[in-house]
C-alpha angles and dihedrals in degrees: 000000000000121000122236090253092052093046092048091046091051091048092053096038094246113160113253094238088063101037094046097035091240126150124263111214125195119186123194108205106301096308109073136033124191118192128187125189092021103153106212139342107250101178140351139188135149089271104037143027127187124192128177147186136183094284105025150035123206122194121190118195127193146107131285092008117180132176104238094184137353128189135162095272105025145023138193122215123192132190135071105328111202107162140013119196122190122192132181113224 
């Protein structure tokens, strides 16, 4: 069953990442990841990064990972990106 936010978003043509406060992830090859609407940074190392929000957790695994930039609403991760795991809470 759709939530009120999802129904209203669909009715007005609002993208789901905005209407449901979910992340938007863009990956360039295996070397850069850009994420909007990420919530908060939960953990970070040179092989793994985990971010979360109220409804999701995203874990990125790789090698030589570095945070290129991080702001309140978006972040850029560089390095060898090997795996992205998305979980609903």
